[in-house]
MIVEX-164859 format. One line per 5 residues: number of its first residue (from 1); for each residue z, y, x of N, C-alpha, C, CB. Coordinates in steps of 0.2 Angstrom, whole numbers, padded with zeros to 4 digits, always signed. Glycine has a CB too. Example, Ala and Ser with C-alpha at 12.3 -4.5 7.8 and 13.67 -1.06 7.14 Angstrom:
1> +0039/-0028/+0066/+0039/-0022/+0062/+0039/-0016/+0066/+0045/-0022/+0057 | +0035/-0011/+0064/+0036/-0005/+0068/+0039/+0000/+0064/+0029/-0003/+0070
This chain:
1> +0274/-0051/+0144/+0276/-0046/+0138/+0274/-0039/+0139/+0284/-0047/+0138 | +0274/-0037/+0145/+0272/-0030/+0146/+0264/-0029/+0144/+0273/-0028/+0154 | +0260/-0034/+0146/+0253/-0034/+0144/+0252/-0034/+0137/+0249/-0040/+0147 | +0256/-0038/+0133/+0256/-0038/+0126/+0257/-0031/+0123/+0261/-0043/+0123 | +0263/-0028/+0125/+0264/-0021/+0123/+0259/-0016/+0124/+0271/-0018/+0126
6> +0256/-0016/+0130/+0250/-0012/+0132/+0244/-0013/+0127/+0248/-0013/+0139 | +0243/-0020/+0126/+0237/-0021/+0121/+0239/-0019/+0114/+0236/-0029/+0121 | +0245/-0020/+0112/+0247/-0017/+0105/+0246/-0010/+0105/+0254/-0019/+0103 | +0248/-0006/+0110/+0248/+0001/+0110/+0241/+0003/+0110/+0251/+0004/+0116 | +0236/+0000/+0113/+0229/+0002/+0114/+0226/+0001/+0107/+0225/-0003/+0119
11> +0228/-0005/+0103/+0225/-0006/+0097/+0228/-0001/+0092/+0228/-0013/+0094 | +0234/+0001/+0092/+0237/+0006/+0088/+0234/+0013/+0089/+0245/+0007/+0089 | +0233/+0015/+0095/+0229/+0021/+0097/+0222/+0021/+0094/+0229/+0022/+0104 | +0218/+0016/+0095/+0212/+0015/+0093/+0211/+0016/+0085/+0208/+0009/+0095 | +0216/+0013/+0082/+0216/+0013/+0074/+0218/+0020/+0072/+0222/+0008/+0072
16> +0222/+0023/+0075/+0224/+0030/+0073/+0217/+0035/+0074/+0229/+0033/+0077 | +0214/+0034/+0080/+0208/+0038/+0081/+0203/+0036/+0076/+0205/+0036/+0088 | +0202/+0030/+0075/+0197/+0028/+0069/+0199/+0031/+0063/+0197/+0020/+0069 | +0205/+0031/+0061/+0207/+0034/+0055/+0206/+0041/+0054/+0214/+0032/+0053 | +0207/+0045/+0060/+0206/+0052/+0060/+0199/+0053/+0059/+0209/+0055/+0066
21> +0194/+0050/+0063/+0187/+0051/+0062/+0184/+0049/+0055/+0183/+0047/+0068 | +0187/+0044/+0053/+0185/+0042/+0046/+0187/+0047/+0041/+0189/+0035/+0044 | +0193/+0050/+0041/+0194/+0055/+0037/+0190/+0061/+0038/+0202/+0057/+0038 | +0188/+0063/+0044/+0184/+0069/+0045/+0177/+0067/+0042/+0183/+0070/+0053 | +0174/+0061/+0043/+0168/+0060/+0041/+0168/+0060/+0033/+0165/+0053/+0043
26> +0173/+0057/+0030/+0173/+0057/+0023/+0174/+0064/+0020/+0179/+0053/+0020 | +0177/+0068/+0023/+0178/+0075/+0021/+0171/+0079/+0022/+0183/+0079/+0025 | +0168/+0078/+0027/+0161/+0081/+0029/+0156/+0079/+0024/+0159/+0080/+0036 | +0156/+0072/+0022/+0152/+0069/+0017/+0153/+0072/+0010/+0152/+0062/+0017 | +0159/+0073/+0008/+0160/+0076/+0002/+0159/+0084/+0002/+0168/+0075/+0000
31> +0160/+0087/+0007/+0159/+0094/+0008/+0152/+0096/+0008/+0163/+0097/+0014 | +0148/+0092/+0012/+0141/+0094/+0012/+0136/+0090/+0008/+0139/+0094/+0020 | +0139/+0086/+0004/+0134/+0081/+0000/+0130/+0086/-0004/+0138/+0076/-0004 | +0124/+0084/-0005/+0119/+0087/-0009/+0118/+0083/-0016/+0112/+0088/-0006 | +0119/+0086/-0021/+0118/+0083/-0028/+0110/+0081/-0029/+0121/+0087/-0033
36> +0109/+0075/-0031/+0102/+0073/-0032/+0100/+0076/-0039/+0101/+0066/-0031 | +0094/+0079/-0039/+0091/+0081/-0045/+0090/+0075/-0050/+0084/+0085/-0044 | +0094/+0075/-0056/+0093/+0069/-0060/+0086/+0068/-0062/+0097/+0070/-0066 | +0082/+0073/-0062/+0075/+0072/-0064/+0071/+0067/-0059/+0071/+0078/-0064 | +0073/+0067/-0053/+0070/+0062/-0048/+0071/+0055/-0051/+0073/+0063/-0041
41> +0077/+0053/-0053/+0079/+0046/-0056/+0074/+0045/-0062/+0086/+0046/-0057 | +0073/+0050/-0066/+0069/+0049/-0072/+0062/+0047/-0070/+0070/+0055/-0077 | +0059/+0051/-0065/+0052/+0050/-0063/+0052/+0043/-0060/+0050/+0055/-0058 | +0056/+0041/-0055/+0056/+0035/-0052/+0056/+0029/-0057/+0062/+0034/-0047 | +0060/+0030/-0062/+0061/+0025/-0067/+0054/+0024/-0071/+0066/+0027/-0073
46> +0050/+0029/-0071/+0044/+0029/-0075/+0038/+0025/-0071/+0041/+0035/-0077 | +0039/+0025/-0064/+0034/+0022/-0059/+0035/+0014/-0060/+0036/+0024/-0052 | +0029/+0011/-0058/+0029/+0004/-0059/+0033/+0000/-0053/+0022/+0002/-0058 | +0035/+0003/-0048/+0039/+0000/-0043/+0035/-0005/-0039/+0045/-0004/-0046 | +0029/-0004/-0038/+0025/-0008/-0034/+0026/-0007/-0026/+0018/-0007/-0036
51> +0029/-0001/-0025/+0030/+0001/-0018/+0024/-0001/-0013/+0036/-0004/-0015 | +0018/+0001/-0016/+0011/+0000/-0013/+0010/+0005/-0008/+0006/-0001/-0018 | +0012/+0011/-0009/+0011/+0017/-0004/+0004/+0020/-0006/+0011/+0014/+0003 | +0001/+0018/-0011/-0006/+0021/-0013/-0005/+0029/-0014/-0009/+0018/-0019 | +0001/+0031/-0016/+0002/+0038/-0017/+0002/+0042/-0011/+0008/+0039/-0021
56> +0003/+0039/-0005/+0003/+0042/+0001/+0011/+0043/+0004/+0000/+0049/+0001 | +0015/+0041/+0000/+0022/+0041/+0001/+0025/+0034/+0003/+0026/+0045/-0004 | +0031/+0034/+0006/+0034/+0028/+0008/+0038/+0025/+0002/+0039/+0029/+0014 | +0034/+0023/-0003/+0038/+0020/-0009/+0039/+0024/-0015/+0045/+0017/-0007 | +0040/+0021/-0020/+0041/+0025/-0027/+0046/+0031/-0027/+0042/+0020/-0032
61> +0052/+0029/-0023/+0058/+0034/-0023/+0056/+0040/-0019/+0064/+0031/-0020 | +0052/+0039/-0014/+0050/+0045/-0010/+0045/+0049/-0014/+0047/+0043/-0003 | +0040/+0046/-0018/+0035/+0050/-0022/+0039/+0053/-0027/+0030/+0045/-0024 | +0044/+0050/-0030/+0047/+0053/-0036/+0051/+0060/-0033/+0053/+0048/-0039 | +0054/+0059/-0028/+0057/+0065/-0025/+0052/+0071/-0023/+0061/+0063/-0018
66> +0047/+0069/-0020/+0042/+0074/-0018/+0038/+0077/-0024/+0036/+0070/-0014 | +0037/+0073/-0030/+0033/+0076/-0035/+0038/+0081/-0039/+0031/+0071/-0040 | +0045/+0079/-0039/+0049/+0084/-0043/+0051/+0090/-0039/+0056/+0080/-0044 | +0052/+0089/-0032/+0054/+0095/-0028/+0048/+0099/-0025/+0058/+0092/-0022 | +0042/+0096/-0024/+0037/+0100/-0021/+0031/+0102/-0027/+0034/+0096/-0015
71> +0030/+0108/-0028/+0026/+0110/-0033/+0018/+0108/-0031/+0026/+0117/-0034 | +0017/+0107/-0025/+0010/+0105/-0023/+0008/+0098/-0024/+0009/+0107/-0016 | +0013/+0093/-0025/+0012/+0086/-0026/+0010/+0085/-0033/+0019/+0082/-0024 | +0004/+0082/-0034/+0001/+0081/-0040/+0005/+0075/-0044/-0006/+0079/-0040 | +0005/+0075/-0051/+0009/+0070/-0054/+0004/+0064/-0056/+0011/+0073/-0061
76> -0002/+0064/-0053/-0006/+0058/-0055/-0008/+0054/-0048/-0013/+0060/-0057 | -0003/+0054/-0043/-0004/+0050/-0037/-0002/+0043/-0037/-0001/+0054/-0032 | +0001/+0041/-0043/+0003/+0034/-0043/-0003/+0030/-0046/+0009/+0033/-0048 | -0007/+0027/-0041/-0013/+0024/-0043/-0012/+0018/-0048/-0017/+0021/-0037 | -0007/+0014/-0046/-0006/+0008/-0051/-0004/+0010/-0058/+0000/+0003/-0048
81> +0000/+0016/-0059/+0002/+0018/-0065/-0003/+0021/-0070/+0007/+0023/-0064 | -0009/+0023/-0066/-0015/+0025/-0070/-0013/+0031/-0075/-0018/+0020/-0074 | -0017/+0032/-0080/-0016/+0038/-0084/-0009/+0038/-0088/-0022/+0039/-0089 | -0007/+0032/-0090/-0001/+0032/-0094/+0005/+0035/-0090/+0001/+0025/-0096 | +0006/+0032/-0084/+0011/+0035/-0079/+0010/+0042/-0077/+0012/+0030/-0073
86> +0004/+0044/-0076/+0003/+0051/-0074/+0005/+0056/-0079/-0005/+0052/-0072 | +0003/+0054/-0085/+0005/+0058/-0091/+0013/+0059/-0092/+0002/+0055/-0098 | +0016/+0053/-0091/+0024/+0054/-0091/+0027/+0058/-0085/+0027/+0046/-0090 | +0024/+0057/-0079/+0026/+0061/-0074/+0025/+0068/-0075/+0023/+0058/-0067 | +0019/+0070/-0077/+0017/+0077/-0078/+0021/+0080/-0084/+0010/+0077/-0081
91> +0023/+0076/-0089/+0028/+0079/-0094/+0035/+0080/-0091/+0028/+0074/-0100 | +0037/+0076/-0087/+0044/+0076/-0084/+0044/+0082/-0079/+0046/+0070/-0081 | +0039/+0083/-0076/+0039/+0088/-0070/+0036/+0095/-0073/+0035/+0086/-0064 | +0033/+0095/-0079/+0030/+0101/-0081/+0023/+0103/-0077/+0034/+0107/-0080 | +0020/+0098/-0075/+0014/+0099/-0071/+0008/+0096/-0075/+0014/+0095/-0064
96> +0002/+0097/-0073/-0004/+0095/-0076/-0007/+0089/-0073/-0010/+0101/-0077 | -0008/+0083/-0076/-0011/+0078/-0073/-0019/+0077/-0074/-0008/+0071/-0076 | -0023/+0079/-0069/-0030/+0078/-0070/-0032/+0071/-0070/-0033/+0082/-0064 | -0037/+0070/-0074/-0039/+0063/-0075/-0043/+0060/-0069/-0044/+0063/-0082 | -0042/+0054/-0068/-0045/+0051/-0062/-0048/+0044/-0065/-0041/+0050/-0056
101> -0054/+0042/-0062/-0056/+0036/-0065/-0053/+0030/-0061/-0064/+0035/-0064 | -0050/+0025/-0065/-0047/+0019/-0062/-0052/+0015/-0057/-0045/+0014/-0067 | -0049/+0012/-0052/-0053/+0009/-0047/-0050/+0002/-0047/-0052/+0012/-0040 | -0054/-0003/-0044/-0052/-0010/-0043/-0055/-0012/-0036/-0055/-0014/-0048 | -0052/-0017/-0033/-0054/-0020/-0027/-0060/-0024/-0027/-0048/-0024/-0023
106> -0065/-0023/-0023/-0071/-0027/-0023/-0072/-0030/-0016/-0077/-0023/-0024 | -0073/-0037/-0016/-0074/-0040/-0009/-0081/-0040/-0007/-0072/-0048/-0010 | -0082/-0037/-0001/-0089/-0036/+0001/-0091/-0041/+0006/-0089/-0029/+0005 | -0091/-0047/+0003/-0093/-0053/+0006/-0094/-0059/+0001/-0087/-0056/+0011 | -0099/-0062/+0002/-0101/-0068/-0002/-0102/-0074/+0002/-0108/-0067/-0006
111> -0100/-0074/+0008/-0100/-0080/+0013/-0095/-0085/+0012/-0101/-0077/+0020 | -0094/-0088/+0007/-0089/-0093/+0006/-0091/-0100/+0009/-0088/-0094/-0001 | -0088/-0105/+0007/-0089/-0112/+0010/-0096/-0114/+0008/-0084/-0117/+0007 | -0100/-0116/+0013/-0106/-0118/+0012/-0112/-0113/+0013/-0107/-0122/+0006 | -0109/-0107/+0013/-0114/-0101/+0013/-0114/-0098/+0020/-0112/-0096/+0008
116> -0108/-0096/+0022/-0108/-0093/+0029/-0107/-0099/+0034/-0102/-0088/+0030 | -0110/-0099/+0039/-0110/-0105/+0044/-0103/-0104/+0048/-0116/-0105/+0049 | -0100/-0110/+0050/-0094/-0110/+0054/-0095/-0111/+0061/-0089/-0115/+0051 | -0093/-0107/+0065/-0094/-0108/+0073/-0089/-0113/+0076/-0093/-0102/+0076 | -0083/-0114/+0073/-0078/-0119/+0076/-0072/-0120/+0070/-0075/-0116/+0082
121> -0069/-0125/+0071/-0063/-0126/+0067/-0057/-0123/+0069/-0062/-0134/+0066 | -0054/-0119/+0065/-0048/-0115/+0067/-0042/-0119/+0065/-0048/-0108/+0064 | -0037/-0120/+0069/-0031/-0124/+0067/-0025/-0120/+0069/-0031/-0130/+0071 | -0025/-0113/+0069/-0020/-0109/+0071/-0016/-0107/+0064/-0022/-0103/+0074 | -0012/-0101/+0065/-0008/-0099/+0060/-0013/-0097/+0054/-0004/-0093/+0062
126> -0011/-0098/+0048/-0015/-0097/+0042/-0014/-0089/+0040/-0013/-0101/+0036 | -0018/-0085/+0044/-0017/-0078/+0044/-0023/-0075/+0046/-0011/-0076/+0048 | -0026/-0070/+0043/-0033/-0067/+0045/-0032/-0064/+0051/-0035/-0062/+0039 | -0027/-0060/+0052/-0026/-0056/+0059/-0026/-0061/+0064/-0020/-0051/+0058 | -0022/-0066/+0064/-0021/-0071/+0069/-0028/-0075/+0071/-0016/-0076/+0067
131> -0031/-0076/+0065/-0038/-0080/+0066/-0043/-0075/+0070/-0041/-0082/+0059 | -0043/-0069/+0068/-0047/-0064/+0071/-0046/-0064/+0079/-0047/-0057/+0068 | -0040/-0065/+0081/-0039/-0065/+0088/-0043/-0070/+0092/-0032/-0065/+0089 | -0045/-0076/+0089/-0048/-0081/+0092/-0056/-0080/+0091/-0046/-0088/+0089 | -0059/-0077/+0096/-0066/-0076/+0096/-0069/-0073/+0089/-0070/-0083/+0096
136> -0065/-0068/+0087/-0066/-0064/+0081/-0067/-0068/+0074/-0073/-0060/+0082 | -0064/-0074/+0074/-0064/-0078/+0068/-0068/-0084/+0069/-0066/-0074/+0062 | -0067/-0089/+0065/-0071/-0096/+0065/-0078/-0095/+0062/-0067/-0101/+0061 | -0080/-0090/+0059/-0087/-0090/+0056/-0092/-0087/+0061/-0087/-0086/+0050 | -0098/-0088/+0061/-0103/-0085/+0065/-0103/-0078/+0064/-0110/-0089/+0065
141> -0103/-0076/+0057/-0103/-0069/+0055/-0096/-0066/+0057/-0105/-0068/+0048 | -0096/-0061/+0061/-0090/-0058/+0063/-0088/-0052/+0058/-0090/-0056/+0070 | -0091/-0051/+0053/-0090/-0045/+0049/-0087/-0047/+0042/-0097/-0041/+0047 | -0088/-0054/+0040/-0086/-0056/+0033/-0079/-0058/+0033/-0090/-0062/+0032 | -0077/-0060/+0027/-0070/-0062/+0025/-0068/-0068/+0029/-0070/-0064/+0017
146> -0062/-0068/+0032/-0060/-0073/+0036/-0057/-0079/+0032/-0054/-0071/+0041 | -0055/-0077/+0026/-0053/-0082/+0021/-0046/-0085/+0021/-0058/-0088/+0021 | -0041/-0082/+0024/-0034/-0084/+0025/-0029/-0081/+0020/-0032/-0084/+0032 | -0032/-0077/+0016/-0028/-0074/+0011/-0022/-0069/+0012/-0024/-0080/+0008 | -0023/-0065/+0017/-0018/-0060/+0018/-0018/-0055/+0013/-0020/-0056/+0025
151> -0024/-0054/+0010/-0025/-0049/+0004/-0021/-0051/-0002/-0032/-0047/+0003 | -0022/-0058/-0003/-0019/-0061/-0009/-0011/-0061/-0008/-0021/-0068/-0010 | -0009/-0062/-0003/-0001/-0062/-0002/+0001/-0055/-0002/+0000/-0065/+0005 | -0003/-0050/+0000/+0000/-0043/+0000/-0001/-0039/-0007/-0004/-0039/+0005 | -0004/-0042/-0011/-0005/-0039/-0018/+0001/-0039/-0022/-0011/-0042/-0022
156> +0004/-0033/-0023/+0011/-0032/-0027/+0010/-0033/-0034/+0014/-0026/-0025 | +0004/-0034/-0037/+0003/-0035/-0044/+0000/-0042/-0046/-0001/-0029/-0046 | -0001/-0046/-0041/-0003/-0053/-0043/-0010/-0053/-0046/+0001/-0056/-0048 | -0014/-0048/-0043/-0021/-0047/-0046/-0026/-0051/-0041/-0023/-0040/-0046 | -0024/-0055/-0036/-0029/-0058/-0032/-0027/-0066/-0031/-0029/-0055/-0025
161> -0032/-0070/-0030/-0030/-0077/-0029/-0036/-0079/-0025/-0030/-0081/-0035 | -0035/-0085/-0022/-0041/-0088/-0017/-0045/-0093/-0022/-0038/-0092/-0011 | -0052/-0092/-0021/-0056/-0096/-0025/-0058/-0102/-0021/-0063/-0092/-0027 | -0061/-0107/-0025/-0063/-0113/-0022/-0068/-0113/-0016/-0065/-0118/-0027 | -0071/-0107/-0016/-0076/-0106/-0010/-0073/-0103/-0004/-0082/-0102/-0013
166> -0066/-0102/-0004/-0063/-0099/+0002/-0063/-0091/+0002/-0066/-0102/+0008 | -0065/-0088/-0004/-0065/-0081/-0004/-0060/-0078/-0009/-0072/-0078/-0006 | -0057/-0072/-0008/-0053/-0070/-0013/-0056/-0068/-0020/-0049/-0063/-0011 | -0052/-0069/-0025/-0055/-0067/-0032/-0050/-0062/-0035/-0055/-0074/-0037 | -0053/-0057/-0037/-0050/-0051/-0040/-0050/-0051/-0047/-0053/-0044/-0037
171> -0044/-0051/-0050/-0044/-0050/-0058/-0044/-0043/-0059/-0037/-0054/-0060 | -0049/-0040/-0062/-0050/-0033/-0063/-0045/-0031/-0069/-0057/-0031/-0066 | -0042/-0035/-0073/-0038/-0033/-0078/-0031/-0032/-0075/-0037/-0039/-0083 | -0029/-0035/-0069/-0023/-0034/-0066/-0023/-0030/-0060/-0020/-0041/-0064 | -0029/-0029/-0057/-0030/-0024/-0051/-0028/-0017/-0053/-0037/-0025/-0048
176> -0024/-0014/-0049/-0023/-0007/-0051/-0026/-0002/-0046/-0015/-0006/-0050 | -0030/-0005/-0041/-0033/-0001/-0036/-0029/+0003/-0031/-0037/+0005/-0040 | -0023/+0000/-0030/-0018/+0003/-0025/-0021/+0003/-0018/-0012/-0001/-0026 | -0025/-0002/-0016/-0028/-0002/-0010/-0024/-0005/-0004/-0029/+0005/-0008 | -0019/-0009/-0006/-0015/-0012/-0001/-0018/-0018/+0002/-0008/-0015/-0004
181> -0022/-0021/-0002/-0026/-0027/+0000/-0031/-0024/+0005/-0030/-0031/-0005 | -0035/-0019/+0004/-0040/-0016/+0008/-0037/-0014/+0015/-0043/-0010/+0005 | -0031/-0011/+0015/-0028/-0009/+0021/-0025/-0014/+0026/-0022/-0004/+0019 | -0024/-0020/+0023/-0022/-0026/+0027/-0027/-0030/+0029/-0017/-0030/+0023 | -0034/-0030/+0027/-0039/-0034/+0029/-0042/-0032/+0036/-0045/-0033/+0024
186> -0041/-0037/+0041/-0043/-0035/+0047/-0051/-0034/+0048/-0041/-0040/+0052 | -0055/-0036/+0044/-0062/-0035/+0044/-0065/-0030/+0039/-0066/-0042/+0043 | -0060/-0027/+0036/-0062/-0021/+0031/-0067/-0023/+0026/-0064/-0015/+0035 | -0067/-0029/+0023/-0072/-0031/+0018/-0070/-0029/+0011/-0073/-0039/+0019 | -0064/-0026/+0010/-0062/-0024/+0004/-0063/-0017/+0003/-0055/-0027/+0002
191> -0066/-0015/-0003/-0067/-0008/-0004/-0065/-0007/-0011/-0075/-0006/-0004 | -0063/-0001/-0013/-0061/+0001/-0020/-0067/+0005/-0023/-0055/+0006/-0019 | -0069/+0002/-0029/-0074/+0004/-0033/-0072/+0007/-0040/-0080/-0001/-0034 | -0075/+0012/-0042/-0073/+0014/-0049/-0075/+0009/-0054/-0077/+0021/-0051 | -0072/+0008/-0060/-0073/+0003/-0065/-0080/+0004/-0068/-0068/+0004/-0070
196> -0083/+0010/-0067/-0090/+0011/-0070/-0095/+0009/-0065/-0090/+0019/-0071 | -0094/+0007/-0059/-0099/+0005/-0054/-0103/-0001/-0057/-0096/+0004/-0047 | -0109/+0000/-0058/-0113/-0006/-0061/-0115/-0011/-0057/-0119/-0003/-0064 | -0116/-0010/-0050/-0118/-0015/-0045/-0114/-0015/-0039/-0126/-0015/-0044 | -0115/-0020/-0035/-0111/-0020/-0029/-0115/-0024/-0023/-0104/-0023/-0029
201> -0113/-0022/-0017/-0116/-0026/-0011/-0111/-0030/-0009/-0119/-0021/-0006 | -0112/-0037/-0009/-0106/-0042/-0007/-0108/-0044/+0000/-0106/-0048/-0012 | -0108/-0039/+0004/-0109/-0041/+0011/-0107/-0035/+0016/-0117/-0042/+0013 | -0104/-0037/+0022/-0102/-0032/+0026/-0105/-0032/+0033/-0094/-0032/+0027 | -0110/-0037/+0034/-0113/-0038/+0040/-0118/-0032/+0042/-0117/-0044/+0040
206> -0117/-0030/+0049/-0121/-0025/+0052/-0126/-0028/+0057/-0117/-0020/+0055 | -0127/-0034/+0057/-0131/-0038/+0061/-0139/-0036/+0059/-0130/-0045/+0062 | -0143/-0037/+0063/-0150/-0036/+0061/-0152/-0042/+0057/-0155/-0036/+0067 | -0157/-0041/+0052/-0159/-0046/+0047/-0159/-0053/+0049/-0165/-0044/+0044 | -0163/-0055/+0054/-0164/-0062/+0056/-0157/-0065/+0058/-0169/-0062/+0062
211> -0153/-0061/+0062/-0146/-0064/+0064/-0142/-0064/+0058/-0143/-0059/+0069 | -0142/-0059/+0054/-0137/-0060/+0048/-0139/-0065/+0044/-0138/-0053/+0044 | -0145/-0067/+0042/-0148/-0072/+0038/-0146/-0079/+0041/-0155/-0072/+0037 | -0147/-0079/+0048/-0145/-0086/+0051/-0138/-0087/+0051/-0147/-0085/+0059 | -0133/-0082/+0051/-0126/-0083/+0050/-0124/-0085/+0043/-0123/-0077/+0053
216> -0127/-0082/+0038/-0125/-0082/+0032/-0131/-0082/+0027/-0120/-0077/+0030 | -0132/-0086/+0023/-0138/-0086/+0018/-0138/-0081/+0013/-0139/-0093/+0015 | -0132/-0078/+0012/-0131/-0073/+0007/-0130/-0066/+0010/-0125/-0074/+0002 | -0132/-0065/+0016/-0131/-0059/+0020/-0136/-0054/+0018/-0131/-0060/+0027 | -0134/-0048/+0018/-0139/-0042/+0017/-0143/-0042/+0024/-0136/-0035/+0015
221> -0150/-0042/+0023/-0154/-0042/+0029/-0157/-0035/+0031/-0160/-0047/+0028 | -0155/-0030/+0027/-0157/-0023/+0028/-0164/-0022/+0027/-0155/-0021/+0035 | -0167/-0026/+0023/-0175/-0025/+0022/-0177/-0019/+0018/-0177/-0031/+0018 | -0172/-0016/+0015/-0174/-0009/+0011/-0177/-0010/+0005/-0178/-0005/+0016 | -0179/-0016/+0002/-0182/-0017/-0004/-0178/-0013/-0010/-0183/-0024/-0006
226> -0171/-0014/-0009/-0167/-0011/-0014/-0168/-0003/-0014/-0160/-0013/-0013 | -0168/+0000/-0008/-0168/+0007/-0008/-0175/+0009/-0010/-0167/+0009/+0000 | -0181/+0006/-0008/-0187/+0008/-0010/-0189/+0007/-0017/-0192/+0004/-0006 | -0185/+0003/-0021/-0187/+0002/-0028/-0181/+0004/-0032/-0187/-0006/-0029 | -0177/+0008/-0030/-0171/+0011/-0034/-0174/+0017/-0038/-0165/+0014/-0029
231> -0172/+0016/-0044/-0175/+0022/-0049/-0171/+0028/-0049/-0175/+0019/-0056 | -0165/+0028/-0045/-0161/+0034/-0045/-0161/+0036/-0037/-0154/+0032/-0047 | -0164/+0041/-0035/-0165/+0043/-0028/-0158/+0044/-0025/-0169/+0049/-0028 | -0157/+0040/-0019/-0151/+0041/-0016/-0145/+0036/-0018/-0148/+0048/-0016 | -0147/+0032/-0023/-0142/+0027/-0026/-0141/+0022/-0021/-0145/+0024/-0033
236> -0146/+0020/-0017/-0145/+0014/-0012/-0148/+0017/-0006/-0148/+0008/-0014 | -0144/+0016/+0000/-0147/+0017/+0006/-0145/+0011/+0011/-0144/+0024/+0009 | -0149/+0011/+0016/-0148/+0006/+0021/-0145/+0009/+0028/-0154/+0002/+0023 | -0139/+0008/+0029/-0135/+0010/+0035/-0133/+0005/+0040/-0129/+0015/+0033 | -0135/+0005/+0046/-0134/+0000/+0051/-0136/-0007/+0048/-0126/+0000/+0052
241> -0142/-0008/+0045/-0144/-0014/+0043/-0141/-0017/+0037/-0144/-0019/+0049 | -0137/-0012/+0033/-0133/-0015/+0028/-0134/-0010/+0022/-0126/-0015/+0029 | -0136/-0013/+0016/-0137/-0009/+0010/-0130/-0006/+0008/-0140/-0013/+0004 | -0130/+0001/+0006/-0124/+0004/+0004/-0126/+0008/-0003/-0122/+0009/+0009 | -0122/+0006/-0008/-0123/+0009/-0014/-0118/+0015/-0015/-0122/+0004/-0020
246> -0121/+0021/-0018/-0117/+0026/-0019/-0116/+0026/-0027/-0121/+0033/-0017 | -0109/+0025/-0029/-0108/+0024/-0036/-0108/+0031/-0040/-0101/+0021/-0036 | -0108/+0036/-0036/-0109/+0043/-0039/-0116/+0044/-0042/-0107/+0048/-0035 | -0121/+0041/-0039/-0128/+0041/-0040/-0130/+0035/-0044/-0132/+0043/-0034 | -0128/+0029/-0042/-0131/+0023/-0045/-0128/+0023/-0052/-0128/+0017/-0041
251> -0133/+0022/-0057/-0131/+0021/-0064/-0135/+0015/-0067/-0133/+0027/-0068 | -0132/+0012/-0072/-0135/+0006/-0075/-0142/+0007/-0077/-0131/+0003/-0080 | -0147/+0003/-0075/-0154/+0004/-0077/-0157/-0002/-0080/-0158/+0007/-0071 | -0161/-0002/-0084/-0164/-0008/-0088/-0167/-0013/-0083/-0169/-0006/-0093 | -0171/-0010/-0078/-0174/-0014/-0073/-0170/-0017/-0068/-0179/-0009/-0069
256> -0164/-0014/-0066/-0160/-0017/-0061/-0164/-0019/-0055/-0155/-0023/-0064 | -0168/-0015/-0053/-0173/-0017/-0047/-0169/-0019/-0041/-0177/-0012/-0046 | -0163/-0016/-0039/-0160/-0017/-0033/-0157/-0024/-0033/-0154/-0012/-0032 | -0156/-0027/-0039/-0153/-0034/-0040/-0159/-0039/-0040/-0150/-0035/-0046 | -0164/-0037/-0043/-0170/-0042/-0044/-0174/-0042/-0037/-0175/-0040/-0050
261> -0174/-0037/-0034/-0178/-0037/-0028/-0175/-0039/-0021/-0180/-0029/-0026 | -0168/-0040/-0022/-0164/-0042/-0016/-0166/-0050/-0015/-0157/-0041/-0017 | -0169/-0051/-0009/-0171/-0058/-0007/-0165/-0063/-0006/-0175/-0058/-0002 | -0159/-0060/-0004/-0153/-0065/-0003/-0148/-0064/-0008/-0150/-0063/+0004 | -0149/-0060/-0013/-0144/-0060/-0019/-0138/-0057/-0016/-0143/-0066/-0022
266> -0138/-0053/-0011/-0132/-0049/-0009/-0130/-0044/-0013/-0134/-0046/-0002 | -0135/-0041/-0018/-0133/-0036/-0023/-0132/-0040/-0029/-0138/-0030/-0023 | -0127/-0038/-0033/-0126/-0041/-0039/-0123/-0037/-0044/-0122/-0048/-0039 | -0123/-0038/-0051/-0120/-0034/-0056/-0113/-0035/-0056/-0123/-0036/-0063 | -0109/-0030/-0057/-0102/-0031/-0057/-0100/-0032/-0065/-0098/-0024/-0055
271> -0096/-0038/-0065/-0094/-0040/-0072/-0086/-0040/-0072/-0097/-0047/-0074 | -0084/-0040/-0078/-0076/-0040/-0079/-0073/-0046/-0077/-0075/-0038/-0087 | -0077/-0052/-0078/-0074/-0058/-0076/-0077/-0061/-0070/-0075/-0063/-0082 | -0073/-0062/-0065/-0076/-0065/-0059/-0080/-0071/-0059/-0070/-0065/-0053 | -0085/-0072/-0056/-0089/-0078/-0056/-0085/-0084/-0053/-0096/-0077/-0053
276> -0081/-0083/-0048/-0078/-0088/-0045/-0071/-0088/-0049/-0077/-0087/-0038 | -0071/-0090/-0055/-0065/-0090/-0059/-0060/-0096/-0057/-0066/-0090/-0066 | -0063/-0101/-0055/-0059/-0107/-0053/-0055/-0106/-0047/-0063/-0114/-0052 | -0049/-0107/-0047/-0044/-0106/-0042/-0041/-0112/-0039/-0039/-0101/-0044 | -0038/-0111/-0033/-0035/-0116/-0030/-0028/-0114/-0029/-0038/-0118/-0023
281> -0023/-0119/-0028/-0016/-0118/-0027/-0013/-0112/-0026/-0014/-0121/-0021
């Protein structure tokens, strides 16, 4: 009986203490609470809610807060929202939205099934990062797409799918250029290109020509034919045995010599509809 009374007394004391602290916290919360600027909510409502982080902030709410409260934060940082959203944010915040060219995700690899040689059969977790831990991946080429779809699963706008050749397919009409897929790719085979880019290099291998060709029949072999025949000086360069196109210099030309001269077809024209349109599951 004595122990019961002690226990009840302890519970009563703790309850009283809890109540007192609760009252103090509630009073402090009300006393020192900061009213949120209603404009922040309006800006957040205008954003696409992709939570992709392309703006450089941790989600749409944080960007909305920053663009309203910080005069140095530009209104056009929401990449998925493009010009339409930038204009709305600029109008709400009284800022000027400078025009930026839309971008899309491009896969710098053409080494799909039957093209890139396979070194071993991987039976682990269906995840690119996990597969890379096993001898840098199951393909002989250690620079190409691993093909387990991390980028597809990470896309917040449903702009990517896996093609029948085991490579990601990008729907340019849905892609916002947020870059989330590029940031999650362990082999960094995804780059963001402006919509005006006329051609692309679908390879990431930095191996010397003979090795690259042995590993993948579509690999860039760094021969330099594209660079030597480019009609726009500086439009194509070979860096670390890999052709690199500068979209700021490269322009559509009737000859398209970089495409016609490429012996492995690693350089191709960019079109609105992906060639690998057929999709799996």
